[in-house]
C-alpha positions as CSV (number, residue, x, y, z in Angstrom):
1,M,-48.3,-119.4,-72.7
2,T,-48.5,-116.2,-74.6
3,E,-47.8,-116.5,-78.3
4,W,-44.4,-114.9,-79.0
5,K,-45.0,-112.2,-81.5
6,S,-45.5,-108.4,-81.2
7,M,-48.7,-107.6,-79.5
8,D,-50.8,-104.7,-78.3
9,I,-52.3,-104.7,-74.8
10,D,-53.7,-102.3,-72.3
11,L,-51.4,-103.0,-69.4
12,L,-48.0,-104.7,-69.0
13,V,-47.1,-105.7,-65.5
14,V,-43.4,-106.5,-64.9
15,G,-42.9,-108.7,-61.9
16,G,-44.8,-111.6,-60.4
17,G,-44.4,-110.8,-56.7
18,P,-47.2,-109.5,-54.5
19,A,-47.2,-105.9,-55.9
20,G,-47.3,-107.1,-59.5
21,M,-50.0,-109.7,-58.9
22,A,-52.2,-107.1,-57.0
23,A,-51.7,-104.6,-59.8
24,A,-52.8,-107.1,-62.4
25,V,-55.9,-108.1,-60.3
26,E,-57.0,-104.5,-59.9
27,A,-56.5,-103.7,-63.5
28,R,-58.4,-106.8,-64.7
29,Q,-61.3,-105.9,-62.3
30,A,-61.4,-102.5,-64.1
31,G,-61.7,-104.3,-67.5
32,L,-58.2,-103.9,-68.8
33,Q,-56.3,-106.5,-70.9
34,V,-53.3,-107.4,-68.8
35,L,-50.1,-109.3,-69.4
36,L,-47.8,-110.1,-66.4
37,V,-44.3,-111.2,-67.0
38,D,-41.8,-112.6,-64.5
39,Q,-38.2,-113.9,-64.9
40,R,-38.9,-116.9,-62.6
41,E,-41.0,-120.0,-63.3
42,R,-43.6,-119.3,-60.5
43,L,-45.4,-116.4,-59.0
44,G,-44.7,-115.0,-55.6
45,G,-41.5,-113.0,-56.0
46,A,-38.9,-113.1,-53.2
47,I,-41.5,-112.5,-50.4
48,Y,-43.7,-115.4,-51.4
49,C,-41.1,-117.5,-53.2
50,Q,-42.7,-120.9,-53.9
51,P,-40.9,-124.3,-53.4
52,D,-39.5,-126.2,-56.4
53,P,-41.6,-129.3,-57.4
54,G,-41.2,-132.1,-54.9
55,C,-39.9,-129.7,-52.2
56,A,-41.7,-128.9,-49.0
57,P,-42.7,-125.3,-48.3
58,V,-40.9,-123.4,-45.6
59,A,-43.2,-122.6,-42.7
60,M,-44.6,-119.0,-42.6
61,S,-46.8,-117.2,-40.1
62,A,-50.5,-117.7,-40.3
63,R,-51.1,-114.1,-41.4
64,H,-48.5,-114.3,-44.2
65,R,-50.0,-117.6,-45.4
66,A,-53.5,-116.3,-45.4
67,R,-52.5,-113.2,-47.3
68,W,-50.7,-115.2,-50.0
69,Q,-53.6,-117.6,-50.4
70,A,-56.1,-114.8,-50.8
71,L,-53.9,-113.0,-53.4
72,S,-53.3,-116.3,-55.3
73,R,-57.0,-117.0,-55.5
74,E,-57.7,-113.4,-56.7
75,F,-55.0,-113.6,-59.3
76,A,-56.1,-117.0,-60.6
77,A,-59.7,-115.7,-61.0
78,S,-58.6,-112.5,-62.7
79,G,-57.8,-114.0,-66.0
80,A,-54.6,-112.0,-66.4
81,A,-52.2,-113.5,-69.0
82,V,-48.8,-114.7,-67.6
83,E,-45.5,-115.2,-69.2
84,F,-42.7,-116.8,-67.1
85,H,-38.9,-116.9,-67.8
86,T,-39.2,-113.4,-69.1
87,S,-37.5,-110.2,-68.1
88,F,-38.0,-106.5,-68.9
89,A,-35.3,-105.2,-71.2
90,G,-36.5,-101.6,-71.5
91,L,-38.5,-99.2,-73.6
92,D,-37.4,-98.4,-77.1
93,S,-37.5,-95.0,-78.9
94,E,-41.1,-95.8,-80.2
95,G,-42.4,-96.5,-76.7
96,L,-42.4,-100.2,-77.2
97,A,-41.7,-102.3,-74.1
98,L,-39.1,-104.9,-74.9
99,L,-39.2,-108.2,-73.1
100,E,-36.5,-110.9,-73.2
101,R,-37.6,-114.5,-73.2
102,R,-34.7,-116.4,-71.6
103,A,-33.0,-119.1,-73.5
104,S,-34.1,-122.6,-72.5
105,A,-33.5,-126.2,-73.7
106,G,-34.3,-126.3,-77.4
107,E,-35.2,-122.6,-77.6
108,A,-32.9,-119.6,-78.2
109,G,-33.5,-116.4,-76.3
110,R,-35.8,-113.9,-77.9
111,V,-36.9,-110.3,-77.6
112,L,-40.6,-109.5,-77.8
113,P,-41.7,-106.0,-78.5
114,V,-45.0,-105.2,-76.7
115,R,-47.0,-102.1,-77.3
116,A,-48.7,-101.4,-74.0
117,R,-50.9,-98.4,-73.2
118,A,-49.6,-98.6,-69.6
119,V,-46.7,-100.3,-67.9
120,V,-46.4,-101.1,-64.1
121,L,-42.9,-102.0,-62.9
122,A,-43.0,-104.2,-59.8
123,V,-39.5,-105.6,-59.7
124,G,-39.0,-105.7,-56.0
125,A,-36.0,-104.7,-53.9
126,V,-32.2,-105.3,-53.9
127,E,-30.3,-106.5,-50.9
128,R,-27.5,-104.3,-49.6
129,I,-24.2,-105.7,-48.5
130,A,-21.5,-103.5,-47.1
131,P,-18.1,-104.6,-48.5
132,L,-15.6,-106.1,-46.1
133,P,-12.3,-108.1,-46.6
134,G,-13.2,-111.5,-47.9
135,W,-16.9,-111.0,-48.8
136,E,-16.1,-112.1,-52.4
137,L,-14.9,-115.6,-51.3
138,P,-16.6,-118.9,-52.1
139,G,-19.0,-119.7,-49.3
140,V,-20.1,-116.1,-48.8
141,M,-23.6,-115.2,-49.9
142,S,-26.4,-112.8,-49.1
143,A,-28.9,-113.7,-46.3
144,G,-31.7,-113.0,-48.8
145,G,-30.1,-115.4,-51.2
146,L,-29.9,-118.1,-48.5
147,Q,-33.6,-117.5,-47.6
148,M,-34.6,-117.9,-51.3
149,M,-32.6,-121.1,-51.4
150,M,-34.4,-122.4,-48.3
151,K,-37.8,-121.4,-49.7
152,R,-37.2,-123.2,-53.0
153,R,-35.6,-126.3,-51.6
154,G,-37.3,-126.6,-48.2
155,A,-33.9,-127.3,-46.6
156,V,-30.9,-125.5,-45.2
157,P,-27.6,-126.0,-47.1
158,V,-25.4,-128.5,-45.3
159,G,-22.7,-127.1,-43.0
160,R,-22.2,-124.4,-40.3
161,T,-23.7,-121.0,-41.3
162,L,-23.0,-117.6,-39.7
163,L,-25.4,-114.7,-40.3
164,A,-24.0,-111.2,-40.1
165,G,-24.7,-107.6,-40.8
166,S,-27.8,-105.7,-39.7
167,G,-31.5,-105.8,-40.1
168,P,-34.6,-107.9,-39.0
169,L,-34.1,-110.2,-42.0
170,L,-31.2,-111.9,-40.2
171,L,-33.6,-112.9,-37.3
172,A,-36.2,-114.1,-39.8
173,V,-33.7,-116.2,-41.7
174,A,-32.3,-117.6,-38.5
175,S,-35.8,-118.5,-37.3
176,Q,-36.5,-120.4,-40.6
177,M,-33.2,-122.2,-40.2
178,V,-34.2,-123.3,-36.7
179,A,-37.6,-124.5,-38.0
180,L,-35.8,-126.6,-40.7
181,G,-33.6,-128.2,-38.1
182,Q,-30.3,-126.5,-38.7
183,P,-29.8,-123.4,-36.6
184,P,-27.1,-120.9,-37.5
185,V,-23.8,-120.8,-35.5
186,A,-24.6,-117.2,-34.5
187,I,-26.1,-113.9,-35.6
188,I,-23.6,-111.0,-35.7
189,E,-25.8,-107.8,-35.5
190,R,-24.2,-104.4,-35.8
191,A,-27.1,-102.6,-34.2
192,R,-28.5,-102.6,-30.7
193,P,-32.2,-103.1,-31.5
194,F,-33.2,-104.0,-27.9
195,G,-31.3,-101.0,-26.4
196,Q,-34.0,-98.6,-27.5
197,P,-37.1,-99.3,-25.4
198,A,-38.9,-96.1,-26.6
199,E,-38.7,-97.3,-30.2
200,L,-39.7,-100.8,-29.3
201,L,-42.9,-99.5,-27.7
202,K,-43.9,-97.9,-31.0
203,L,-44.3,-101.4,-32.5
204,L,-47.5,-101.6,-30.3
205,A,-49.1,-99.6,-33.1
206,T,-48.6,-102.6,-35.4
207,P,-49.5,-105.7,-33.4
208,G,-48.8,-108.0,-36.3
209,Y,-45.2,-107.0,-36.4
210,L,-44.9,-107.3,-32.6
211,R,-46.4,-110.8,-32.5
212,E,-44.2,-112.0,-35.3
213,A,-41.1,-110.5,-33.7
214,L,-41.9,-112.2,-30.3
215,A,-42.4,-115.6,-32.0
216,I,-39.1,-115.3,-33.8
217,L,-37.2,-114.3,-30.7
218,A,-38.8,-117.2,-28.7
219,R,-37.8,-119.7,-31.3
220,L,-34.2,-118.5,-31.4
221,H,-34.0,-118.5,-27.6
222,K,-35.3,-122.0,-27.4
223,A,-32.8,-123.1,-29.9
224,R,-30.0,-121.3,-28.0
225,V,-28.9,-119.3,-31.1
226,P,-26.3,-116.7,-30.0
227,V,-27.2,-113.2,-31.0
228,L,-24.2,-110.7,-30.6
229,H,-25.4,-107.1,-30.7
230,A,-23.3,-104.1,-31.5
231,T,-20.8,-106.5,-33.1
232,Q,-19.3,-106.2,-36.5
233,L,-17.8,-108.7,-38.9
234,T,-14.3,-107.4,-39.8
235,S,-12.8,-110.0,-42.1
236,I,-13.4,-113.4,-43.7
237,R,-10.6,-115.7,-44.8
238,L,-10.2,-119.1,-46.3
239,A,-9.3,-121.7,-43.6
240,A,-6.3,-123.9,-44.2
241,G,-8.3,-127.1,-43.7
242,G,-11.3,-125.8,-45.6
243,G,-14.2,-123.6,-44.8
244,L,-14.0,-120.0,-43.6
245,E,-12.4,-118.2,-40.7
246,V,-14.4,-115.2,-39.5
247,E,-13.3,-112.4,-37.2
248,C,-15.6,-109.9,-35.5
249,R,-15.3,-107.2,-32.9
250,G,-17.7,-105.5,-30.5
251,Q,-18.5,-105.0,-26.9
252,G,-14.8,-104.4,-26.2
253,D,-13.6,-107.8,-27.4
254,E,-12.8,-109.8,-30.6
255,R,-14.2,-113.2,-31.5
256,R,-13.5,-115.8,-34.2
257,F,-15.7,-118.4,-35.8
258,S,-14.9,-121.4,-38.0
259,V,-17.8,-121.9,-40.4
260,D,-18.7,-123.3,-43.8
261,R,-20.8,-120.4,-45.0
262,V,-21.4,-116.7,-44.2
263,A,-24.7,-115.0,-45.1
264,L,-24.4,-111.2,-45.1
265,H,-27.2,-108.6,-45.0
266,D,-27.2,-104.8,-44.5
267,G,-30.8,-103.9,-45.4
268,I,-32.6,-103.5,-48.7
269,R,-33.3,-100.7,-51.2
270,P,-35.7,-100.3,-54.1
271,N,-34.7,-102.1,-57.2
272,D,-34.8,-99.1,-59.5
273,F,-31.5,-99.7,-61.2
274,G,-31.6,-98.7,-64.9
275,L,-35.4,-98.3,-64.9
276,P,-36.7,-95.6,-67.2
277,G,-37.5,-92.2,-65.7
278,G,-38.4,-88.7,-66.8
279,A,-41.7,-87.1,-67.8
280,A,-41.5,-86.8,-71.6
281,T,-44.6,-87.6,-73.6
282,G,-45.1,-90.0,-76.5
283,G,-45.0,-93.4,-74.7
284,P,-47.0,-95.5,-72.4
285,V,-48.2,-94.5,-68.9
286,L,-45.4,-95.7,-66.6
287,S,-45.8,-96.5,-62.9
288,R,-43.9,-98.3,-60.2
289,A,-45.4,-100.4,-57.5
290,G,-44.2,-102.2,-54.3
291,D,-40.7,-102.5,-53.1
292,C,-39.1,-101.1,-56.4
293,R,-40.9,-97.8,-55.5
294,E,-40.5,-97.9,-51.8
295,A,-39.3,-101.0,-49.9
296,L,-41.9,-101.5,-47.2
297,G,-42.6,-105.2,-47.2
298,A,-45.4,-107.6,-48.2
299,V,-48.5,-105.7,-46.8
300,A,-47.5,-102.4,-48.4
301,A,-46.5,-104.2,-51.7
302,I,-50.0,-105.6,-52.1
303,E,-51.7,-102.3,-51.3
304,D,-49.3,-100.3,-53.5
305,G,-49.9,-102.8,-56.3
306,K,-53.6,-102.3,-56.1
307,R,-53.0,-98.5,-56.2
308,A,-50.8,-98.8,-59.3
309,G,-53.3,-101.0,-61.1
310,R,-56.2,-98.6,-60.3
311,E,-54.1,-95.5,-61.3
312,A,-53.2,-97.1,-64.6
313,A,-56.9,-97.6,-65.4
314,R,-57.6,-94.1,-64.3
315,M,-54.8,-92.7,-66.5
316,L,-56.2,-94.6,-69.4
317,G,-59.5,-92.8,-69.0
318,L,-61.6,-95.1,-66.8
319,K,-63.7,-93.3,-64.2
320,L,-62.6,-95.0,-60.9
321,P,-62.2,-93.5,-57.4
322,A,-58.6,-93.2,-56.2
323,M,-57.5,-95.7,-53.6
324,S,-56.7,-94.9,-50.0
325,L,-53.0,-94.5,-49.2
326,Q,-53.5,-95.1,-45.5
327,P,-52.4,-98.8,-45.5
328,V,-49.2,-97.9,-47.2
329,K,-48.6,-95.0,-44.8
330,R,-49.2,-97.3,-41.8
331,E,-46.5,-99.7,-43.1
332,R,-44.2,-96.8,-43.8
333,R,-44.4,-95.8,-40.2
334,A,-43.7,-99.3,-39.0
335,Q,-40.7,-99.8,-41.3
336,A,-39.3,-96.4,-40.1
337,V,-39.4,-97.8,-36.5
338,L,-37.6,-100.9,-37.6
339,A,-35.0,-98.8,-39.5
340,R,-34.3,-96.9,-36.3
341,L,-34.1,-100.0,-34.2
342,F,-31.6,-101.6,-36.6
343,S,-29.5,-98.5,-37.3
344,P,-26.0,-99.9,-37.1
345,A,-24.0,-99.1,-33.9
346,L,-20.8,-100.1,-35.6
347,T,-19.5,-99.6,-39.1
348,T,-16.2,-99.4,-40.9
349,P,-15.7,-96.1,-42.7
350,P,-14.7,-96.7,-46.4
351,A,-11.5,-94.8,-45.8
352,D,-10.5,-97.6,-43.3
353,L,-11.0,-100.5,-45.7
354,P,-7.8,-102.3,-46.7
355,D,-6.7,-101.8,-50.3
356,E,-7.4,-105.4,-51.2
357,T,-11.1,-105.2,-50.2
358,V,-13.2,-105.9,-53.2
359,I,-15.8,-103.2,-54.0
360,C,-17.1,-104.4,-57.4
361,R,-17.3,-108.2,-57.4
362,C,-18.2,-108.5,-61.1
363,E,-15.0,-106.8,-62.3
364,N,-12.9,-107.6,-59.2
365,R,-12.2,-103.9,-58.5
366,T,-10.9,-103.0,-55.1
367,A,-10.7,-100.2,-52.6
368,G,-7.1,-99.7,-53.7
369,D,-8.2,-99.3,-57.3
370,L,-10.6,-96.6,-56.2
371,R,-7.9,-94.8,-54.2
372,G,-5.6,-95.0,-57.2
373,L,-8.4,-93.5,-59.4
374,L,-8.8,-90.7,-56.9
375,A,-5.0,-89.9,-56.8
376,G,-4.3,-86.6,-58.6
377,H,-8.0,-85.8,-59.3
378,D,-9.9,-82.9,-57.8
379,G,-13.2,-84.7,-58.7
380,L,-14.4,-87.7,-60.7
381,S,-17.3,-87.9,-63.0
382,A,-19.5,-91.0,-63.2
383,R,-18.1,-91.6,-66.7
384,E,-14.6,-91.7,-65.4
385,V,-15.4,-94.0,-62.5
386,K,-17.1,-96.4,-65.0
387,L,-14.8,-96.3,-68.0
388,N,-11.4,-95.7,-66.2
389,G,-12.2,-97.6,-63.0
390,R,-14.5,-100.4,-64.4
391,F,-16.9,-100.0,-61.5
392,A,-20.6,-100.8,-62.2
393,M,-19.5,-102.2,-65.6
394,G,-20.0,-105.9,-64.9
395,S,-23.0,-108.2,-65.3
396,C,-24.9,-106.8,-62.4
397,Q,-24.6,-103.3,-63.9
398,G,-23.9,-101.7,-60.5
399,R,-26.8,-103.3,-58.6
400,F,-24.4,-104.5,-55.9
401,C,-21.5,-102.0,-56.0
402,A,-22.9,-98.6,-57.1
403,D,-24.0,-97.6,-53.6
404,A,-20.7,-98.8,-52.0
405,T,-18.6,-97.1,-54.7
406,V,-20.4,-93.8,-54.3
407,D,-20.2,-93.9,-50.5
408,F,-16.5,-94.6,-50.8
409,L,-15.9,-91.7,-53.2
410,R,-18.0,-89.3,-51.1
411,R,-16.0,-90.0,-48.0
412,C,-12.6,-90.4,-49.5
413,G,-12.6,-88.2,-52.6
414,A,-12.6,-84.5,-53.1
415,G,-15.3,-83.2,-55.4
416,A,-17.2,-86.5,-55.5
417,E,-20.2,-85.3,-53.3
418,A,-22.4,-84.7,-56.4
419,L,-22.2,-88.4,-57.5
420,E,-25.2,-90.6,-57.0
421,A,-25.6,-94.3,-57.5
422,S,-28.0,-93.7,-60.4
423,H,-25.2,-91.8,-62.2
424,L,-23.2,-95.1,-62.3
425,T,-26.1,-97.4,-63.1
426,G,-27.8,-95.1,-65.5
427,R,-31.4,-95.1,-66.8
428,R,-31.4,-96.8,-70.1
429,W,-32.2,-100.1,-71.8
430,P,-31.2,-102.8,-71.7
431,V,-31.6,-102.4,-68.0
432,R,-29.4,-105.5,-67.6
433,P,-27.2,-107.3,-70.2
434,V,-29.0,-108.9,-73.1
435,G,-27.2,-111.3,-75.4
436,I,-26.3,-109.8,-78.8
437,A,-27.7,-112.9,-80.6
438,T,-31.0,-112.3,-78.7
439,L,-31.2,-108.7,-79.9
440,L,-30.1,-109.5,-83.4
441,A,-32.8,-112.2,-83.7
442,E,-35.4,-109.4,-83.5
443,G,-33.6,-106.8,-85.5
444,G,-32.7,-104.5,-82.6
445,A,-33.9,-101.0,-82.0
446,A,-32.6,-97.6,-81.0
447,A,-33.5,-96.8,-77.4
448,D,-34.8,-93.6,-75.8
449,P,-36.2,-94.5,-72.4
450,A,-37.4,-90.9,-71.9
451,S,-40.3,-91.6,-74.3
452,V,-42.7,-92.4,-71.4
453,I,-45.3,-90.6,-69.3
454,R,-44.6,-91.0,-65.7
455,I,-47.3,-91.0,-63.0
456,E,-46.2,-88.8,-60.1
457,E,-46.9,-90.9,-57.0
458,E,-47.2,-89.7,-53.4
């Protein structure tokens, strides 16, 4: 464990997923002193989330397992320092990276200032969930959260589970549930992925994706898991006798399900919320890697992590050849095909959401609250939306509501077209709430996240 005092290092890597691990390996091979920090207690990130002690690992494909084993060996041999239970708080006005060591039994939370010559941010992606009536109820979670739970515990939570939304992750989660002996009740998919044969043929250019897709579909077919395409979840309600009552529509009819749990998913986006940006000088070289730069999956995350570690070394003056971007470009093309295949055929326009639909779960702010905020205004600034409406002001700092809020305002409010999600989330530190006691323990600091040099990436 790293001694907790202010330190000077060559490279700070934030995030212990595949991109962060690959960046650390590449930088160490170039001779840099590297510290990697992660908020969890084990490496792997969301993609390669490792089981808790005493829990069996969830089965993964042979190519995924081989890739993780190779990366793990390389990282262990690299000698990079690692600090767990630690999150990135931001960059202060002097260019110091501020890390928060989470409070644990017998130890208060602390902030560690680290002066790094370069910083690689590899903090992954954030799952999208489109708001709908009842999505804030107990028993409703994200499909990604359910997958993480299964990976950590090696088991599916007890009860009947419905998967709904859009994207290939729903099929992957369902397949893992089948492998663990508890299939989902059904998959409600808004897209028509198998109604586009021309796009499906393009997956032949990436045989690995095609083989994995066919294996997943075969497993679901054998387990007789219903997959309803071009179908949309319309509401979730608490059932009188316990559990949840779910309604969906599509293909000209309506259906109802009685379940214990609903796992929602509507794609992913880079986790760039609140991260520093800009091109001012005076601070460390700053780069992003993996899904927080561009959400392209495990293969691209590793390749992009290598690129970021190599580029950090080059920016610090080491004479190294640039890395090829072809592997990332190949994955970008494959992900573009998947995006088109899973482009939702059905969606509820924000203007049609009932007033009681929660948009911001942290502050319990609804579609009706947004409509009221719009009343009598020709346009709204991000400041008005945050301070007067209390949207993107909760503990998640807009990670799960900023996109939906802006989408609602664009479609329903005059003059709101100029708003972006980043206007609500901001780019400042702390990038997420940090306890006052934790900050005071280190004396605090004025922040100016513009004091960084940003690498312009292709």
